[in-house]
C-alpha positions as CSV (number, residue, x, y, z in Angstrom):
1,X,-3.0,-10.0,19.2
2,X,0.4,-8.3,18.5
3,X,2.1,-6.3,21.5
4,X,1.6,-2.6,20.8
5,X,4.0,0.1,22.1
6,X,1.8,3.4,22.2
7,X,3.5,6.4,20.9
8,X,2.1,10.0,21.3
9,X,3.2,12.9,19.3
10,X,1.7,16.4,19.5
11,X,-1.3,14.7,21.1
12,X,-1.7,12.1,18.2
13,X,-1.3,8.4,19.3
14,X,-0.2,5.3,17.1
15,X,1.0,1.9,17.9
16,X,4.4,0.3,16.9
17,X,5.8,-3.2,17.9
18,X,8.7,-1.5,19.7
19,X,9.6,2.0,21.1
20,X,11.2,4.2,18.5
21,X,12.8,7.7,18.7
22,X,10.8,10.4,16.7
23,X,12.5,13.5,18.2
24,X,13.6,14.2,14.6
25,X,10.2,15.2,13.8
26,X,10.2,18.4,16.2
27,X,12.0,20.7,13.9
28,X,9.7,19.9,11.0
29,X,6.5,21.2,12.8
30,X,3.5,19.9,14.5
31,X,2.1,16.5,13.8
32,X,-1.6,16.5,13.1
33,X,-2.1,12.9,11.6
34,X,-0.4,9.6,11.6
35,X,-0.9,6.9,9.0
36,X,0.3,3.6,10.7
37,X,-1.9,1.0,8.7
38,X,0.3,0.3,5.8
39,X,1.9,-3.2,5.3
40,X,4.8,-1.7,3.6
41,X,6.7,-1.1,6.9
42,X,6.6,2.7,6.3
43,X,4.9,5.0,8.8
44,X,3.7,8.4,7.7
45,X,2.8,11.8,9.2
46,X,0.8,14.9,8.3
47,X,2.9,17.8,9.6
48,X,2.1,21.7,9.8
49,X,5.1,23.8,9.6
50,X,5.6,26.9,11.6
51,X,4.5,28.9,8.3
52,X,1.5,27.2,8.0
53,X,2.4,24.7,5.1
54,X,1.5,21.2,5.4
55,X,3.7,18.3,4.6
56,X,3.5,14.5,4.3
57,X,6.5,12.7,5.8
58,X,7.1,9.1,4.7
59,X,9.5,7.2,7.2
60,X,11.0,3.8,7.2
61,X,13.0,2.2,10.3
62,X,10.3,1.8,12.8
63,X,8.8,-1.5,13.4
64,X,5.1,-1.0,12.4
65,X,2.2,-3.2,13.5
66,X,0.8,-4.0,9.9
67,X,4.2,-4.7,8.4
68,X,4.4,-7.8,6.0
69,X,6.9,-10.4,7.0
70,X,9.0,-9.7,4.0
71,X,9.4,-6.2,2.6
72,X,7.7,-4.7,5.7
73,X,10.6,-5.4,8.2
74,X,12.5,-2.2,9.0
75,X,15.6,-2.9,7.3
76,X,13.9,-3.8,4.1
77,X,11.4,-0.9,4.2
78,X,14.2,1.6,4.8
79,X,16.3,0.4,1.8
80,X,13.1,0.5,-0.4
81,X,12.4,4.1,0.8
82,X,15.9,5.2,0.0
83,X,15.7,3.7,-3.5
84,X,12.5,5.3,-4.1
85,X,14.0,8.9,-3.8
86,X,15.4,8.6,-7.3
87,X,12.0,7.6,-8.7
88,X,10.2,10.6,-7.3
89,X,12.9,12.8,-8.6
90,X,13.1,11.1,-12.2
91,X,9.3,11.0,-12.6
92,X,8.4,14.6,-11.1
93,X,5.2,15.4,-12.7
94,X,2.4,17.9,-12.0
95,X,0.1,15.0,-11.0
96,X,2.7,13.3,-8.6
97,X,3.1,14.4,-5.1
98,X,6.2,16.5,-5.0
99,X,9.3,15.3,-3.0
100,X,10.9,18.4,-1.3
101,X,13.4,16.7,1.0
102,X,14.9,13.5,2.1
103,X,17.3,12.6,5.0
104,X,18.6,9.9,7.3
105,X,17.7,9.8,11.0
106,X,19.7,8.0,13.7
107,X,17.4,5.0,13.4
108,X,15.7,5.3,9.9
109,X,15.1,7.3,6.7
110,X,12.5,10.1,5.9
111,X,11.1,11.4,2.6
112,X,9.3,14.9,2.9
113,X,6.5,15.7,0.4
114,X,4.3,18.6,-0.2
115,X,0.8,17.9,1.2
116,X,-2.1,17.5,-1.0
117,X,-5.7,17.8,-0.1
118,X,-8.1,15.1,-0.9
119,X,-9.2,11.4,-0.1
120,X,-7.5,8.1,-1.0
121,X,-9.7,6.3,-3.3
122,X,-8.9,2.8,-1.7
123,X,-8.7,4.0,2.0
124,X,-8.5,0.5,3.3
125,X,-8.1,1.2,6.9
126,X,-11.4,3.4,6.8
127,X,-13.4,1.8,4.2
128,X,-12.4,-2.0,4.0
129,X,-14.7,-4.0,1.3
130,X,-17.5,-4.1,1.2
131,X,-17.8,-0.8,2.6
132,X,-15.6,0.7,0.2
133,X,-18.2,-0.1,-2.6
134,X,-21.4,0.4,-0.5
135,X,-20.9,3.2,2.3
136,X,-22.0,6.6,0.9
137,X,-18.9,8.3,2.9
138,X,-16.5,6.0,0.9
139,X,-14.4,8.4,-1.3
140,X,-14.5,5.7,-4.0
141,X,-18.4,5.6,-3.8
142,X,-18.3,9.6,-3.8
143,X,-15.9,9.5,-6.9
144,X,-18.0,7.1,-8.8
145,X,-21.0,9.4,-8.4
146,X,-19.2,12.2,-10.2
147,X,-20.3,12.9,-13.8
148,X,-18.6,10.7,-16.2
149,X,-16.8,13.5,-18.0
150,X,-14.9,14.4,-14.5
151,X,-13.9,10.7,-14.1
152,X,-12.6,10.7,-17.7
153,X,-10.6,13.8,-17.0
154,X,-9.2,12.0,-14.0
155,X,-8.2,9.1,-15.9
156,X,-6.6,11.3,-18.4
157,X,-4.5,12.8,-15.9
158,X,-3.3,9.4,-14.9
159,X,-2.5,8.5,-18.5
160,X,-0.6,11.9,-19.1
161,X,1.5,10.9,-15.8
162,X,2.2,7.3,-17.2
163,X,3.2,8.7,-20.8
164,X,6.0,10.3,-18.9
165,X,6.7,7.1,-16.9
166,X,6.9,5.3,-20.0
167,X,9.2,8.0,-21.7
168,X,11.5,7.7,-18.6
169,X,11.7,3.9,-19.3
170,X,9.9,2.9,-16.1
171,X,7.4,0.2,-15.5
172,X,4.3,0.8,-12.9
173,X,4.6,-1.7,-10.2
174,X,2.1,-1.8,-7.5
175,X,-0.1,1.0,-9.1
176,X,-3.6,0.8,-7.8
177,X,-6.5,2.9,-6.7
178,X,-4.7,3.2,-3.3
179,X,-2.1,5.3,-5.1
180,X,-4.7,7.9,-6.0
181,X,-5.9,10.9,-4.0
182,X,-8.9,12.8,-5.3
183,X,-9.5,16.5,-4.2
184,X,-13.4,16.8,-4.5
185,X,-13.4,20.4,-4.0
186,X,-10.7,21.3,-6.7
187,X,-11.6,18.3,-8.8
188,X,-8.1,17.1,-9.1
189,X,-6.3,13.8,-8.9
190,X,-3.0,13.3,-7.3
191,X,-0.7,10.0,-7.8
192,X,1.3,9.0,-4.6
193,X,3.2,5.9,-3.6
194,X,5.2,4.8,-6.5
195,X,8.1,3.7,-4.5
196,X,8.1,0.2,-6.4
197,X,8.0,1.6,-10.0
198,X,11.0,-0.2,-11.9
199,X,13.6,1.4,-14.1
200,X,13.5,-0.7,-17.3
201,X,11.7,-3.7,-18.6
202,X,12.5,-7.1,-16.5
203,X,11.6,-10.5,-16.2
204,X,9.1,-11.7,-13.2
205,X,11.5,-13.5,-10.9
206,X,8.7,-13.6,-8.0
207,X,5.6,-15.4,-9.6
208,X,3.0,-13.3,-7.8
209,X,4.5,-9.9,-7.8
210,X,3.7,-7.1,-5.4
211,X,0.3,-5.2,-6.1
212,X,-3.5,-5.4,-6.1
213,X,-4.7,-8.5,-8.0
214,X,-7.5,-6.1,-9.2
215,X,-5.0,-4.3,-11.3
216,X,-2.3,-6.9,-12.2
217,X,-1.8,-8.3,-15.5
218,X,-1.3,-12.0,-16.1
219,X,2.5,-11.7,-16.5
220,X,2.6,-10.2,-13.1
221,X,1.6,-13.8,-11.7
222,X,3.9,-15.7,-14.0
223,X,7.3,-16.6,-13.2
224,X,9.6,-15.9,-16.0
225,X,7.3,-13.6,-17.8
226,X,8.3,-10.2,-19.3
227,X,7.1,-7.0,-17.4
228,X,7.4,-4.0,-19.7
229,X,5.4,-1.3,-21.4
230,X,2.7,-3.8,-22.6
231,X,2.2,-4.6,-18.8
232,X,1.9,-0.8,-18.4
233,X,-1.0,-0.7,-20.8
234,X,-3.0,-3.5,-18.8
235,X,-2.5,-1.5,-15.7
236,X,-4.1,1.5,-17.3
237,X,-7.0,-0.3,-18.7
238,X,-7.7,-1.9,-15.4
239,X,-7.5,1.5,-13.8
240,X,-10.1,2.8,-16.2
241,X,-12.4,0.0,-15.4
242,X,-12.0,0.9,-11.9
243,X,-12.8,4.5,-12.2
244,X,-15.6,4.0,-15.1
245,X,-16.7,0.5,-15.2
246,X,-17.3,-2.5,-12.7
247,X,-13.6,-2.9,-11.8
248,X,-13.1,-6.9,-12.2
249,X,-16.6,-7.0,-13.7
250,X,-15.7,-5.6,-17.3
251,X,-19.1,-6.2,-18.8
252,X,-20.4,-3.4,-21.0
253,X,-23.3,-3.2,-18.6
254,X,-21.2,-1.8,-15.9
255,X,-19.3,0.6,-18.2
256,X,-20.2,4.3,-18.0
257,X,-18.4,5.9,-20.8
258,X,-19.8,4.8,-24.1
259,X,-19.0,1.9,-26.7
260,X,-16.0,3.6,-28.5
261,X,-13.9,4.0,-25.2
262,X,-15.3,0.5,-23.9
263,X,-13.6,-1.0,-26.9
264,X,-10.4,0.7,-26.3
265,X,-10.1,-0.3,-22.7
266,X,-11.3,-3.7,-23.2
267,X,-8.4,-4.2,-25.7
268,X,-5.8,-2.8,-23.3
269,X,-6.8,-5.5,-20.6
270,X,-6.7,-8.5,-23.0
271,X,-5.0,-11.3,-21.3
272,X,-3.0,-12.1,-24.5
273,X,-0.2,-9.6,-24.4
274,X,0.1,-9.5,-28.1
275,X,-3.5,-8.2,-28.5
276,X,-3.0,-5.2,-26.4
277,X,-1.6,-1.8,-27.3
278,X,2.1,-1.8,-27.5
279,X,2.6,1.2,-25.3
280,X,0.7,3.7,-23.0
281,X,1.4,6.2,-25.7
282,X,-0.5,4.2,-28.1
283,X,-3.4,3.4,-25.7
284,X,-3.7,7.0,-24.8
285,X,-4.0,8.1,-28.5
286,X,-6.7,5.5,-29.2
287,X,-8.4,6.6,-25.8
288,X,-8.6,10.3,-26.8
289,X,-9.9,9.4,-30.5
290,X,-12.6,7.4,-28.8
291,X,-13.5,10.3,-26.4
292,X,-13.6,12.7,-29.4
293,X,-16.2,10.5,-31.1
């Protein structure tokens, strides 16, 4: 077991591999929650400001317990978080969590977002598989019990955002259900954690890229393959199967939203790139035509 140094801020405890200075948090407000389970190397905080507003603070620079051996080290995580600032600014959208501030600390870098209410649809630290799919308390299970019309509406909000992503020339890297926060009270979906979105099409130089294999296209596993708008289409189709179908079981029997929409989404996840839609805008048009039938 890894050695942990226990930290406590405002009565909330969490573990790191080393001691770290968090005095910079004090002027921001009172910490009410810490998210310390990510493998990205980031550490995040829920904070209540003096005026009662909640904020979400993502921080890099500390040595987190669950950091991966590559991008999760403090220096790499810090560089990645700094790079992500321009992504959140470029892709500002009603469905995306809003970046309100960012700054360097003595030992790291922090990004401050408006807090959004809701539950992460892949809260792996609370409901790891199989609990994610079986536990009635799981946000994913609760979401899948919603009427299909509400789930279609949530998917359309995701599509609207990714039309903007496409318009701005980005490729959605590492987008999965862990990037979704659903507010069951307001029936609203929010997108978070787009730190790895890439400006412009590119060639896969990694082999297996970053991301959840449940949502990744064949080209995201293939060295030298193009990663582009057609890759975005696959990602959107895979998300539709997660929200409306059987996730990796893409059979008609597991699909909840009718034959016309099933055919549209099945085309989007075709392993053969040449058989998919050429862009998210094209996919979204076919989607809306199918919904209207």
